[in-house]
C-alpha positions in Angstrom: -7.1 -15.6 -34.4 -5.5 -18.8 -32.6 -2.2 -18.1 -30.6 -2.2 -13.9 -30.3 0.2 -12.2 -28.4 -0.4 -8.4 -28.0 2.2 -6.5 -26.4 1.8 -3.6 -24.2 4.7 -1.0 -22.3 3.6 -0.5 -18.9 1.9 3.1 -19.9 -0.1 1.4 -22.4 -1.2 -1.1 -20.2 -1.9 1.7 -17.8 -3.9 3.5 -20.5 -5.6 0.3 -21.7 -6.9 -0.4 -18.2 -8.2 3.3 -17.4 -10.0 2.9 -20.6 -12.5 0.4 -19.2 -15.5 0.0 -16.4 -16.9 -3.0 -15.0 -20.7 -2.6 -14.7 -22.7 -5.7 -13.5 -19.5 -7.6 -13.7 -19.6 -7.0 -17.4 -16.1 -5.1 -18.9 -16.5 -2.8 -21.5 -14.9 0.0 -22.8 -15.6 4.0 -22.1 -16.8 6.3 -24.1 -15.5 9.6 -24.5 -17.9 12.1 -22.9 -20.1 9.5 -20.8 -19.8 9.6 -16.9 -19.0 6.8 -14.9 -19.3 5.8 -11.2 -15.9 5.7 -9.8 -16.7 2.1 -8.5 -17.0 1.1 -12.2 -12.9 2.1 -12.8 -11.2 -1.6 -13.8 -7.9 -1.9 -12.3 -5.3 -5.1 -12.3 -7.5 -6.9 -9.8 -10.5 -6.4 -11.7 -9.5 -7.5 -14.8 -8.2 -10.6 -13.0 -11.4 -11.5 -12.2 -12.4 -11.5 -16.4 -9.2 -13.2 -17.2 -8.6 -17.0 -17.9 -5.2 -17.0 -16.9 -2.6 -15.0 -15.7 1.3 -14.0 -14.3 1.9 -10.9 -12.5 3.7 -9.2 -10.0 0.7 -7.3 -9.1 -1.9 -9.5 -9.0 -1.8 -13.1 -7.7 -2.7 -15.5 -10.8 -2.5 -19.0 -8.9 0.1 -20.1 -11.6 -0.1 -23.5 -9.6 -4.0 -24.2 -9.2 -4.3 -22.9 -12.5 -2.2 -25.7 -13.6 -3.9 -28.6 -11.8 -7.2 -27.0 -13.5 -6.0 -27.8 -16.7 -4.6 -31.1 -15.1 -1.4 -30.6 -15.6 2.1 -30.9 -13.8 5.2 -29.4 -13.9 8.7 -28.9 -12.1 8.8 -25.1 -12.1 6.7 -22.3 -12.5 7.9 -21.3 -16.0 7.3 -25.1 -17.3 3.7 -24.2 -15.4 3.3 -20.9 -17.0 4.5 -22.6 -20.6 1.9 -25.0 -20.1 -0.9 -23.0 -19.2 0.0 -20.4 -21.8 -0.2 -23.0 -24.5 -3.1 -25.1 -23.1 -4.8 -21.3 -23.6 -3.5 -20.6 -26.7 -4.5 -23.6 -28.0 -8.1 -22.7 -27.4 -8.2 -19.7 -29.0 -7.5 -17.3 -26.1 -5.2 -14.3 -26.7 -2.1 -13.2 -24.9 -1.6 -10.3 -23.2 2.3 -9.0 -22.7 3.2 -6.1 -20.4 7.0 -5.4 -21.9 9.1 -3.0 -19.8 8.5 -4.8 -16.3 10.6 -5.9 -14.0 8.9 -9.3 -13.1 6.8 -11.2 -15.9 3.5 -9.6 -16.5 1.1 -11.9 -18.9 -2.6 -12.1 -19.1 -4.3 -14.9 -20.9 -8.0 -13.4 -22.2 -10.8 -15.3 -24.1 -10.2 -14.0 -27.7 -14.3 -12.3 -27.6 -13.5 -10.5 -24.3 -9.9 -9.3 -26.2 -11.8 -8.6 -29.4 -14.3 -6.5 -27.2 -12.2 -4.5 -25.1 -10.5 -3.1 -28.7 -7.0 -5.5 -28.0 -7.1 -6.7 -31.5 -7.0 -3.7 -33.7 -3.6 -1.9 -34.6 -2.5 0.2 -32.4 -4.0 -0.9 -29.3 
């Protein structure tokens, strides 16, 4: 699955986040009819703690810090993000893009996490 890209609209993205819960620092998918505590809700900030890297208007993904972590250099943020994406996609991560936003919204998730959260099924 190396290099997989998933595209969601803003509405699909919001529905995806609403379908998740976090318990004991682990993300899961809510089961219909089950009860979840309010503090288990997942928003973009909570999800960011589970992402390998991200570029978002809503959450600071620290592109420059991530670039430094992977021991790369770039002349601008676009080049930096391109190098970060290439690094993680080469390692089997999944790129999640929210398509109808004014600013880029891209998240890199481990394939195992994307699978567990149902992102790799058809019709997310």
